[in-house]
N, C-alpha and C positions, 0 to 999 in steps of 0.2 A: 503495499499500500504506500502511496507516495502520500507528501504531505499535504498536498491540496486537495486530496479525498478524504482527509481525515475531517474535513468539516461539512462532510455529507454523512457523517455517522450521526445518527440522531442520539441525544442525551436522553439516556434512560437511567432511571434510580429504582432499586427495590424495594425502597424505604418513600415515606413522606420527607421534606426538609426537615420537620421537625424533630424527626428521629436521628438525623445525622448532626444537627445542633445539639441535640442534648448528648449524643456521643462526644463531640468536641469539647463541648463544656465538662463533664465528666473527665475526658481525658487532660485537660487545662487544670482541673481543680488536683488531679493526681499530680500532675507535674509541678505546682506549687507546692505542695506536701513534700515533696521529695527536692525541692529546690532546682529545678531542672528549667531552666529559661527558653530552651527551644529544642524541639524534638526533630530528630530528622527520620522519616520513614521510608526504606528504600525496599521495602517488600510490597510487591505489587497486591495481594489480596490485603493486606494492613492498611494501605492507601485507600483501597476501595471500600473497606469496613468503615473506615472512620469517614470519608468524604463521600462515597456513593461514585467516585471517579471510575470508569471502567476506558481501557482503550482497547483498540484491536491490534494492538502494535504490543505485546506482551513481550516479544523478544528486544524491545528498546530499552536501555535503562531509564526508569522514571523514580523519581522520589518526592516526596510530600514534606515541606518546612512549615511545620506548625508553631508559630512562636506563642509564648506563655499570654502576650496581651493583643 
């Protein structure tokens, strides 16, 4: 798949945005309790669980940077 074809892939999430917002809030609360300022997710399943982001390009490296605030 070429980069310009990625825009044609529809955004689909398994859950409502409120579910992902709750997951992010709980993650940030755990980060605060552990004294972590920034979380780097480089596992695609973890990124998908936290954000709902999915990609047809699973062989490409991707990561999510989650700031505390």
